[in-house]
N, C-alpha and C positions, 0 to 999 in steps of 0.2 A: 522493549528498548530499555526500560528500567523497571524496578519493582512497582513503580507507580502506574505502569502501562496496563495493569490489570487489577481491577478492584473486585473484591469478592461480592459486593452488593450491586454491581453494575457492569456494563459492557464498555470495553475500550473500542476504539475504531478498529484496532487490529483484530480483536476477538470477533467483532462483527464481520469484518471482511474475510477472516479465515473460516468462520462458520459458513459464510456465503460460498466461499471457494469449495469447501468440502461438499456442501449441498449440491453445488453445480456439478462437481466431478462425479459424485456418486449417483446423481440423478440422470446423468448423460445417457449412456446406452443407446445412442441413435445409430445403430448399424455396426456391424463388425468391422474391425480394421484388419486389412489383409497385408501379408508380406512381412509380418513381424511375429514375435513369439506368440504362438497360439495357446494362450492359457485360459481363454474364456471357458473352454470345456473342462479345464482342470479343476474339478471339484476339490474342495479342501484347502485351497490357497487362502491364507489369512495374512493380511497386511496390517502390521501395527503402525498406525498413523500418528506420529508425534505432532502436536499442535496446541493451540489454545483451547480453553474449556468449552467454548460454544460449538466446537466441532462434534460434540456428542449428539446423536439422534438415532433412536431406534428405527425410525422411518428410513433414514439414509442408509443405515446398515442393511436393512431389509432390501432396499432397492439395489444396492451394490451386489448382494447375493443373487438377486433375481436376474439382473442384466449381465453381470460379468462372471458369475460363478465364483466370485472372490468375496471373502468376508473382510469388512473393514472394522478393525478393532482400534478404537480411539484411545490415545494416551493424552489426556487433557492436563496441560501445565501452563504456567505463566510464560510470557515471552522470554524473561530472563532464564527460566528453567529449560526452555528449548535449547539455549546455548549451552547450559551446564550439562544437559543430557548428552548432547553431541560430543562434548569434550571428554566427559567422564564415563559414559555408558553407551558407546556406539552399538553394542549388541542388543540394546533394549528397544529398538524400533526398526522398521523396514523402510519407511518413507517419512520424510519430515517436510513441513512447510515452514520455511524460515525466510528471513529478510536479507536482501543483498548487502545492507550495511553491516550485517553481522559477519560476513564472510572473512574480512581481514582478521577477525578473532578466531574463526573456526578452521579455516584452511590450514594454517600452520600446525594444527594438531594431527593432520593426516587422517582424520577419522571420516571424512567425506570422500567418496570416490568421484572421479570425473565421469560424467555420464557419456556414453558412447553416442556421438551424434549420428552414427550410422544406424542406430537402433531407434532413433527418434524420427518418426515418419515425416513430421513437418519441420525438421530442423532448419531447412533452408527457407521456411516461411515465417520464422519467428520475427516479431516486430523489430525493425532496425533501430527504434528508440532504445531497445535493450542491447542489441548485439553490436551496433555501430555508434550509438549516441547521435543519431541523426534521423530526420524525417525528410523523405524525398530528396536526399542528398544534401540537405541543409543541416549543419551542425547545431546542436542545442547545448545549453549550459551543462557542464560536467563537474562543477564544484561539488565537494562531498564525495560519497561513495556511489558514483554513477555506475549502473550495472555493467556498462561496457568495459569498465576498468577491471572488473572482477569476474567476467563471464566465462573465461577459459582458463584451464590449467595446462601446465607444460606437458604433463603426462597423466595417465589415469589415476595413479595414486600419488600424484605430486603434491607438494606443500607450497608451491609458488604459482602465482597467476602468470598467464602468458599475455603479453601485450599484443600478440598476433592471434588470429583465429586458429584454433586447433580442433581436433575431433573430440576433445574432452571438455564437457560443459559442467560448470559448477552447480547451477540451479536452472531448472526449466521454469520460465515465468508462469505464475498463476494469475496474479492481478497486479496492476500498478495504476497510478493516477498522479495528478498534480494538485497540490493543496494551496489554498489561499485564505483570505479572511471572509467570514460570514458577516452579513450586515442586515439590519432591519430597515429597509428603504422607506417604509411608511413612517418610521419614527425619526429618521435622519433628514429626509426631505430634500436632499441635494445629491449630486453625483459624488461618488467615492472612486478615486482613480489611483491612489498611491498607498503603499504600506505605511507611510508616515502618519496617516490618519489614525492609526492605532494609539498614538501618543498625542493626538490633537487635544488640547485642553477643553475644546468644545464638548468632548465626550467624557469629561472628568466624572469618575464614579460609575461610568456606564460602559467601560471597556473591560475585556478579560483576555487572559493569555493562557496558553496551554502549559500545565505544570508537569511536563515530562521533559527533563532538562535538555537532553540532546536534540529534541525537536524545538522546544521553546526558545532556546538560544539562537537557533537558526532563523526563526520568525523575528526575533529581536534584531538579528543582524540585517535582515531585509529592511527593517525599520530604520536602523542606523544609516545604512547606505542611502535609503530614500530621503532621509533628512540632510544628506550631503555631508555628514560628519566624518565619514571614513569609507574607504574602498578596500574591502578584504581581498587578499590574494586568493583565499579559499575559505568561504564561510563555514565549510564543513570540517575544517581542520585548523582551528585558531591557535595562535600562540598564547602564552599566559597573559601577555600584555594586552592582546586583543580581547581575551575573555574578561579581563579586569575592566577594560574600557566599555565593553558591551553591557556588563552587569551594572556599571556605574550609571549608564543612561537609564536602564530599567529601574534601578533603585531610586534614583531621583524622581522618576515618574510615579513610583509607588508611594513615596513619601508625600508627594503632592496630591495624592488621592485619586490618581488616574484609574486604578483598577478596582472593579467591583469584586472580581473573583480570580482565582487561579485554579482552573479545573483540570482534572486528570481522568475524569469519568465521562463516557459518552452521554449518558442520560443527563448528567449535570449540565453539559454544554447545551443540550436541547432545552432544558428547563429555564436556564438563564436567558436564552434568546426568546423563547415562547412567552415568558412572563413580561418581557420588556425591561427587565432589570439591567440587561446588557443590550447594547445596540450595535456593537462592533467587537469582534473577537476572533482569535484563532479558531478554526472550525474544520470539521471533516465533512465530506460530501453527504454521507448518509444521515448525518445530524441535521444538515440543512433540509434534506428531504423529509425528515421526521417532523421538523417545525412546520413545513409547508402542509404536511398531511393533516395538521390540526387546523388548517384554513388560515394560517398566519403568514404574512408576507416575509420572506427570508431569501436573500440572494447570496450565492457563492460568487463573490465579486472578482472579476478579472482585474488585475492591477498592472500598471504600465511597467513595473520593475520585473514582472514575471512570477513564476510559481516555484514552490518547493515540492519536489517530487519524491515518490517512494515506490518500492517494488518488492514483491515476495515471489518465492519460487519453491518448487519441489527439489529436494536433495536426497541422495541415497548414501547410507553408511558403507564404509569400506568392507564391512563383514558380510554384505548381502551376496547370496549366490544361489544357483540352482533355480528351483521353481519360484522361490521368493523374488529373485532378481527378475525373472521373466514376468512375473505378475506385476511388479512395480513398473516395468517398462510398458506393459499393456495398459495399466491404469493411466499412466502419463500420456500415452498416445491417444487414449480415449478422451482424456481431458482436453487435448488440443484439437479434437476432431470436429468441433463446432457447436454442439449443444451447450456445453459448459461455457464456452466463450460468449454465446448469445445470452445465456442466463446472467452472466456477470455484467455484460454490457447494459442489460436492462436495469441493473442496480446502479449504474453510473460509474462502474469501474471500467478499465480497459483490459482486454484479453490478449493473450500471447500471439495468437494466429488470427489476424483480422479477416482473412478470406473465408475461412471455414465458419467463423461466427456470422459473417454476413449472409452466408447460405442458409443459416438457421434463424434468421430474423425476417420479419415482414419488411418490405421496402420502406414503408412509412416509419417504422421503428429505427431502421438504420439511418434514414435521413435525419431523424431527430437526434438520436444519441451520438452519431458519428460524423455527420455532415453539417451540423449546426443549423439545419433548416427548420422552419416552423412546422409543428406537428400537424399532419393532415387529419389525424384522428386522436382521440384521447390516448394518453400514454399510461400504461399500467406496469406495476412491478411484477416480478415472477409469480407472486402469490395472489395477483389480481387486484391489489390495492391501486386506486387511482392516484397517479403521481402528478400528472399535468393534463390540463384540458387542451383540446384541439386549438391550434394557433400559438401555443407556447413555444419559446425558443430556449434551448439549453444554455444555462449559465456558462460563459467561457467559449461558447460556439463550438466549432468543429474539433475533431481529434487533432488535426494539424495545428489549429490555432492554439489549443491548450498545451499539448505536449511540445509543440514547437516553441513555446514561450517559457520553458523550464529554465530557471536560473541556477538551481542547486538541487542536490539530492540528500536525503537523510543519511547520516553517517555516525560513526563513533570516532571522536577525535583522538589524536595521540595523547593530548592532555585531558583525557576524559575524567580521570579522578579529580583533578584540580577543578575542572569545569563544574562537576557535580557539587563539589564543596562550595564553590562560589555561588552556584545557583541556590543551594539550600540556605546560604547566608542571606540571599536576596529575599527568599520566601519568608524567612524569619524576621527580616528587618522591620 
């Protein structure tokens, strides 16, 4: 999202999730997919996969070759550089893992092709959260760059989004989730139910906020609304006046000593919480898991105002053709066929096709991760790490409860440059 999104000495949430997505995709290989381009037997296909640095792994590349007959060649760059490469060097990659919020900046370049829904085996099974902005027919919050706003193109090589469903898809979802605040319940000792608690003087010097401007300001907007100070028409696309007002609230809190830290690195957020230096902060789901894995109480706290959501997906450059194009479709279809979805769900993310993921999970796993039920057995990560003991309930409850309570989505504002300038002034204040 910004240059702060990736630190050379640590992992951002995005690099973590993209590494997980790549791991999932390339380790899938659970049965051939029929009725689509048969490239599994096509030895020699190499897909140049543009994404963030953690996507590199000799084991993953080996498994891809073994299962698909396709070589995965990673192009590791920062999140900002993903955008730059798409706009300036569309010939330099065959598949990209990008974020939906980037699409308003990417699609006008004409460098991404609309993916043919007729070649996506599970196109009609993609989660309605992404395609329609709803769950079980119930609308969710669409402020910011909700995927449903940017999911379809008017034509294959179009530069405009379609408000209606078409056969041309911008990105095929890889992972998505809904973010909230992380807390140390053992150190707070009382219920936390609202975003406004981030600025509660009770936690002076023990609160922290995410220092990635376009995400941090949306967390701040959730706080401003929770305090009853202002109701934004769209938290994901503020006017200059709204940006000024939001930053004024944050700056006053900073000067009063509210914040212990402004983090932009995954490991930093884990260490702040694990040490007890911070008891309430902007947080990402895998960071909460990392704190818990140390035997320290940490909760990804559902809040009454709802969640800020995000989503990533696979895109294809307009220059892709022939065997490379067939290989990319095969890779994507494989990714949606269940193994990868189950793998991602076990990490606390949500996958694009729920039905196939369910088929690849044990009933007790699905009940815990997706239905919000108490774990009948111990819950393990894909690598075997113990995440939760039997009896635990997932923070936020079921898929429907969490994604159904989304208030807004990550985005890039029209006034992005002004917003970043004001955010940097706040950090320096």
